[in-house]
C-alpha positions as CSV (number, residue, x, y, z in Angstrom):
1,X,35.5,-0.3,9.5
2,X,35.4,-1.4,6.1
3,X,32.1,-2.1,4.3
4,X,30.6,-2.6,1.0
5,X,27.2,-0.6,0.3
6,X,24.8,-1.6,-2.3
7,X,21.0,0.1,-2.9
8,X,18.5,-2.6,-4.3
9,X,18.1,-1.2,-7.8
10,X,13.8,-1.0,-8.0
11,X,14.2,0.1,-4.6
12,X,12.4,3.8,-4.5
13,X,9.3,5.2,-5.4
14,X,6.3,3.4,-7.8
15,X,4.7,4.7,-10.5
16,X,1.8,5.7,-9.1
17,X,3.5,8.3,-6.5
18,X,5.9,9.6,-8.8
19,X,3.1,11.0,-10.8
20,X,1.6,12.4,-7.7
21,X,4.5,13.9,-7.1
22,X,5.4,15.1,-10.1
23,X,1.8,16.8,-10.8
24,X,2.3,18.0,-7.2
25,X,5.6,19.4,-8.1
26,X,4.4,21.1,-11.4
27,X,1.5,22.7,-9.8
28,X,3.2,24.2,-7.0
29,X,6.0,25.7,-9.2
30,X,3.1,28.1,-10.6
31,X,3.2,29.5,-7.0
32,X,-0.3,28.0,-6.8
33,X,-1.3,26.8,-3.1
34,X,-2.0,23.0,-3.0
35,X,-3.8,20.7,-1.1
36,X,-3.4,17.1,-0.3
37,X,-6.0,15.2,1.0
38,X,-4.4,12.7,3.1
39,X,-0.5,12.3,3.2
40,X,0.6,12.3,-0.5
41,X,3.2,9.7,0.4
42,X,4.2,7.9,4.1
43,X,7.8,9.2,4.3
44,X,8.6,11.6,6.5
45,X,11.7,13.3,5.2
46,X,10.1,13.7,1.7
47,X,6.5,15.3,2.8
48,X,9.1,17.8,4.5
49,X,10.7,18.6,1.6
50,X,7.0,18.8,-0.6
51,X,5.8,20.9,2.6
52,X,8.9,23.6,2.1
53,X,7.6,23.8,-1.8
54,X,4.1,24.6,-0.3
55,X,2.2,21.8,-0.5
56,X,-0.6,21.3,2.7
57,X,-1.8,18.1,4.2
58,X,-5.6,18.2,4.9
59,X,-7.3,15.1,6.4
60,X,-11.0,15.4,4.8
61,X,-13.0,17.9,3.0
62,X,-14.2,19.5,6.2
63,X,-11.1,20.9,6.5
64,X,-11.2,22.9,3.6
65,X,-11.5,26.7,4.0
66,X,-13.4,29.4,1.5
67,X,-10.0,30.3,-0.2
68,X,-9.2,26.7,-1.1
69,X,-8.9,26.3,-4.8
70,X,-7.2,22.9,-5.8
71,X,-6.9,19.6,-3.7
72,X,-4.5,16.5,-5.0
73,X,-6.1,13.2,-4.5
74,X,-2.9,10.7,-4.0
75,X,-2.3,7.5,-5.5
76,X,-4.1,6.0,-2.9
77,X,-7.6,6.7,-4.0
78,X,-10.7,7.9,-2.8
79,X,-14.3,7.0,-2.3
80,X,-17.1,8.2,-4.5
81,X,-18.2,10.2,-2.1
82,X,-15.2,12.7,-1.8
83,X,-15.0,13.3,-5.0
84,X,-19.3,14.5,-4.5
85,X,-18.1,16.2,-1.8
86,X,-15.3,18.3,-3.4
87,X,-17.4,18.8,-6.8
88,X,-20.4,20.3,-4.5
89,X,-17.7,22.7,-3.0
90,X,-16.4,24.1,-6.6
91,X,-12.7,23.0,-5.9
92,X,-10.5,21.9,-8.5
93,X,-9.2,18.3,-8.5
94,X,-6.2,16.9,-9.8
95,X,-6.4,13.1,-9.2
96,X,-3.4,11.3,-9.3
97,X,-5.3,8.2,-8.2
98,X,-2.9,4.9,-9.2
99,X,-4.3,3.3,-12.7
100,X,-4.1,0.2,-10.5
101,X,-6.2,1.6,-8.1
102,X,-8.8,2.6,-10.7
103,X,-8.9,-0.3,-12.2
104,X,-9.3,-2.2,-8.9
105,X,-12.0,0.2,-7.8
106,X,-14.1,-0.9,-11.2
107,X,-13.4,-4.3,-10.6
108,X,-14.7,-4.2,-7.2
109,X,-18.2,-2.1,-8.2
110,X,-18.8,-4.4,-11.4
111,X,-18.5,-7.7,-9.2
112,X,-20.6,-6.2,-6.5
113,X,-23.2,-5.0,-8.8
114,X,-23.4,-8.7,-10.1
115,X,-23.2,-10.7,-7.1
116,X,-25.3,-8.4,-4.8
117,X,-28.2,-9.5,-6.0
118,X,-27.9,-12.8,-5.3
119,X,-26.6,-12.5,-1.9
120,X,-22.9,-12.7,-2.8
121,X,-20.0,-10.8,-0.4
122,X,-17.6,-8.6,-1.0
123,X,-14.3,-9.5,0.7
124,X,-11.1,-7.3,0.7
125,X,-7.8,-8.8,1.9
126,X,-5.9,-5.5,3.3
127,X,-5.2,-2.9,6.3
128,X,-8.3,-1.9,7.8
129,X,-8.7,2.3,7.5
130,X,-6.3,2.2,5.0
131,X,-6.4,5.1,2.6
132,X,-6.9,2.9,-0.2
133,X,-9.0,0.2,0.9
134,X,-11.6,3.2,2.2
135,X,-11.6,4.1,-1.5
136,X,-12.4,0.2,-2.2
137,X,-15.2,-0.3,0.0
138,X,-16.6,3.1,-0.7
139,X,-17.1,1.7,-4.1
140,X,-20.0,-0.8,-2.7
141,X,-21.2,1.8,0.2
142,X,-19.4,0.0,2.7
143,X,-20.9,-3.3,2.2
144,X,-17.7,-5.2,2.2
145,X,-16.0,-7.5,4.7
146,X,-12.2,-6.7,5.6
147,X,-9.9,-9.1,6.4
148,X,-6.4,-8.2,7.5
149,X,-5.0,-11.7,8.0
150,X,-5.6,-15.3,8.8
151,X,-7.0,-15.0,12.1
152,X,-9.3,-12.1,11.4
153,X,-10.6,-14.5,8.5
154,X,-10.6,-17.4,11.2
155,X,-13.1,-14.8,13.3
156,X,-15.2,-13.8,10.8
157,X,-15.7,-17.5,9.5
158,X,-16.9,-18.5,13.5
159,X,-18.6,-15.5,14.1
160,X,-20.4,-15.9,10.9
161,X,-19.8,-12.5,9.7
162,X,-18.2,-14.5,6.9
163,X,-20.9,-16.9,5.2
164,X,-19.8,-19.8,3.1
165,X,-23.0,-21.0,1.7
166,X,-23.3,-17.4,-0.2
167,X,-21.3,-16.8,-3.3
168,X,-17.9,-14.9,-2.2
169,X,-15.4,-12.6,-4.6
170,X,-12.4,-12.1,-2.6
171,X,-9.7,-9.3,-3.6
172,X,-6.4,-7.9,-2.4
173,X,-5.5,-4.1,-1.7
174,X,-2.9,-3.9,-4.2
175,X,0.9,-3.5,-1.8
176,X,-0.2,-6.6,0.3
177,X,2.0,-9.7,0.3
178,X,1.2,-12.2,-2.8
179,X,2.1,-15.1,-0.4
180,X,-0.6,-14.0,2.3
181,X,-3.2,-13.4,-0.1
182,X,-2.3,-16.7,-1.6
183,X,-2.3,-18.3,1.9
184,X,-5.9,-16.5,2.8
185,X,-7.3,-18.0,-0.5
186,X,-6.1,-21.6,-0.7
187,X,-7.9,-21.5,3.3
188,X,-11.0,-19.8,2.0
189,X,-11.6,-22.1,-0.4
190,X,-10.6,-25.3,1.6
191,X,-13.6,-23.8,4.0
192,X,-16.2,-24.1,1.5
193,X,-15.1,-27.4,0.3
194,X,-15.9,-28.7,3.6
195,X,-18.8,-26.4,4.0
196,X,-20.7,-27.4,0.6
197,X,-19.2,-30.6,-0.6
198,X,-18.4,-28.7,-3.7
199,X,-15.0,-27.1,-5.6
200,X,-16.0,-23.4,-5.4
201,X,-14.3,-22.1,-8.1
202,X,-15.6,-24.3,-10.7
203,X,-19.0,-23.9,-9.8
204,X,-18.8,-20.4,-9.3
205,X,-19.2,-19.8,-5.4
206,X,-15.9,-18.4,-4.8
207,X,-14.3,-15.7,-7.2
208,X,-10.7,-15.1,-6.2
209,X,-9.7,-11.9,-8.2
210,X,-6.0,-11.2,-8.7
211,X,-5.4,-7.5,-7.9
212,X,-1.8,-7.2,-5.8
213,X,0.3,-4.7,-8.3
214,X,2.4,-6.6,-10.2
215,X,5.4,-4.2,-9.4
216,X,4.6,-4.9,-5.8
217,X,4.6,-8.8,-6.3
218,X,7.9,-8.4,-8.4
219,X,9.4,-6.4,-5.5
220,X,8.5,-9.2,-3.1
221,X,10.4,-11.8,-5.3
222,X,13.4,-9.6,-5.7
223,X,13.6,-8.2,-2.2
224,X,13.8,-11.7,-0.7
225,X,16.5,-12.7,-3.0
226,X,18.2,-9.1,-2.2
227,X,18.1,-9.7,1.3
228,X,19.2,-13.2,1.5
229,X,22.7,-11.9,-0.3
230,X,23.9,-9.5,2.1
231,X,25.2,-9.8,5.4
232,X,23.3,-6.8,6.7
233,X,20.1,-5.0,5.6
234,X,18.9,-1.6,6.0
235,X,15.6,-1.0,5.1
236,X,14.3,2.5,4.3
237,X,10.8,3.5,5.1
238,X,8.2,5.8,7.2
239,X,6.9,4.6,10.1
240,X,3.1,5.0,9.0
241,X,4.4,3.2,5.8
242,X,1.8,-0.3,5.4
243,X,4.0,-1.4,2.4
244,X,7.0,-0.8,4.6
245,X,6.1,-3.0,7.3
246,X,5.3,-5.8,5.0
247,X,8.6,-5.3,2.7
248,X,10.6,-5.1,5.9
249,X,8.6,-8.3,7.4
250,X,9.9,-9.7,4.2
251,X,13.5,-8.8,4.7
252,X,14.1,-10.0,8.0
253,X,12.1,-13.2,7.2
254,X,15.5,-14.0,5.0
255,X,18.0,-11.9,6.8
256,X,17.7,-11.7,10.7
257,X,20.8,-8.8,10.3
258,X,17.6,-6.3,8.8
259,X,17.1,-3.0,10.2
260,X,13.9,-0.8,9.9
261,X,15.2,3.0,9.9
262,X,13.3,5.9,9.1
263,X,16.3,8.3,8.2
264,X,20.2,8.0,8.4
265,X,20.0,9.4,11.9
266,X,18.5,6.3,13.1
267,X,21.7,3.9,11.9
268,X,23.7,2.4,14.6
269,X,27.3,1.4,14.4
270,X,26.7,-1.7,16.4
271,X,24.8,-3.5,13.7
272,X,28.1,-3.9,11.3
273,X,31.0,-5.9,11.4
274,X,34.1,-5.2,9.4
275,X,33.9,-6.2,6.2
276,X,30.1,-6.9,6.2
277,X,28.3,-6.4,2.4
278,X,25.1,-4.3,3.5
279,X,21.9,-3.8,1.7
280,X,20.0,-0.7,1.4
281,X,16.3,-1.2,0.1
282,X,13.2,0.4,0.9
283,X,9.1,0.8,0.2
284,X,7.6,2.4,-2.8
285,X,7.1,5.0,-0.8
286,X,10.9,5.8,-0.1
287,X,12.0,8.4,-2.3
288,X,15.5,7.8,-4.0
289,X,17.2,10.4,-2.5
290,X,17.1,9.4,1.3
291,X,18.5,6.2,0.1
292,X,21.4,7.4,-1.3
293,X,21.5,9.8,2.0
294,X,21.5,6.3,4.0
295,X,24.3,4.9,1.8
296,X,26.3,8.1,2.6
297,X,25.7,7.3,6.1
298,X,26.7,4.0,6.0
299,X,29.8,4.7,4.1
300,X,31.4,7.0,6.5
301,X,31.4,4.6,9.6
């Protein structure tokens, strides 16, 4: 079968993941034991590679043993209580929280201190239970409403969990869809206008914070164009990658012949026709070496 294959040039690890993995590898090269608090990256192949180098994953501070010396905090960040717990245990911390996430944490904390005394509410557009979101909610003592989609926004409004007569500040998880966040904010703004009769941005009753990572936002625009310009799209990401699910859905919306895989072993020959121009792309948690292995596998069909 004759196929032309192209790897999307900006697919692969984002800066935050590159930094975390680089620091982990540097530490492990000294022969030391290192524990990652949560999965350092949502990609099974890369996790296995790092595990062979000596990286162990734990999921909460209670799993730390008496001989634990060093813990890595991944790019997603952690709530303040995690740092307090690690400090009380005397554990050395390698903090790899992404600078974009750190800035968002500070903005949420600062905004909360300003609007909470006047009855204001913090809303976060993100995935409930996601590591980054847990860190964001932790900045305000869990006094924030997390909205995953338009349906959840509607339910929050109907139930009164979100009171449109109180000041609202909305933020987004850094890796969410820019278009979906824009739609959520637009509906929220319109509903406030209906209830109060006022323009909420102008009177300060609604603050919309643009907190999606610029690298992620750019990837959405570029990936949409890439997907539409190929016959077949092979999207590579870990099964648990939140960013991967968002980006794959974007690809599929632009190209119905899009397929999501975690490893080259999942590729099926029937996805392709002779002469197809195949595009390979991935999430911010997909290593470049896995994209290249996928390209080689398709080239050998």
